[in-house]
C-alpha positions as CSV (number, residue, x, y, z in Angstrom):
1,M,157.5,83.5,148.8
2,E,160.1,81.3,150.3
3,A,160.4,81.1,154.1
4,I,163.9,81.4,155.4
5,N,164.8,80.8,159.0
6,E,167.8,82.5,160.7
7,Q,169.7,79.2,160.7
8,E,169.3,79.1,156.9
9,I,170.6,82.6,156.1
10,D,173.7,82.4,154.0
11,I,175.7,85.6,154.6
12,D,177.8,85.0,151.4
13,K,174.6,85.1,149.2
14,V,173.1,88.4,148.0
15,Y,169.3,88.2,148.6
16,E,166.7,90.1,146.6
17,Y,164.6,92.5,148.8
18,D,161.5,91.7,146.7
19,E,161.8,88.0,147.5
20,F,163.1,88.3,151.1
21,P,162.0,91.6,152.7
22,D,163.2,92.8,156.1
23,K,161.5,91.1,159.1
24,V,161.9,94.4,160.9
25,S,162.1,97.4,158.6
26,G,165.6,98.8,158.5
27,R,167.3,95.9,160.5
28,C,169.4,93.1,159.4
29,D,167.5,89.8,159.5
30,H,170.6,87.8,160.7
31,C,171.9,90.0,163.6
32,N,169.3,92.7,164.0
33,S,171.8,95.5,163.4
34,A,170.7,98.8,161.9
35,Y,174.3,99.7,160.7
36,F,174.7,99.2,156.9
37,K,177.1,100.1,154.1
38,S,175.6,100.7,150.8
39,S,176.9,100.8,147.3
40,V,175.5,101.3,143.7
41,K,177.0,99.5,140.8
42,G,175.4,99.0,137.4
43,G,172.1,100.4,138.6
44,V,171.9,97.9,141.5
45,F,171.7,99.2,145.0
46,L,173.4,96.8,147.4
47,R,173.1,97.0,151.2
48,E,175.5,95.1,153.4
49,C,175.3,94.8,157.2
50,R,178.5,96.0,158.8
51,E,178.1,93.6,161.7
52,C,177.6,90.2,160.0
53,G,178.0,91.0,156.2
54,M,174.6,89.9,155.1
55,K,173.8,91.5,151.7
56,K,170.5,92.5,150.0
57,S,169.9,94.0,146.6
58,I,167.3,96.6,147.1
């Protein structure tokens, strides 16, 4: 598993949850917000932080 520091988080990239799970469950790794918008397209669940825009494919 690849270790990613907060400084290395690219908010334009979509991270895979299996490879990069939440540090704190249900919180954004970048800004620690718990406010997300979610969408499903093509069978892929995408979670995006409403504060900073970090995206994860769940």
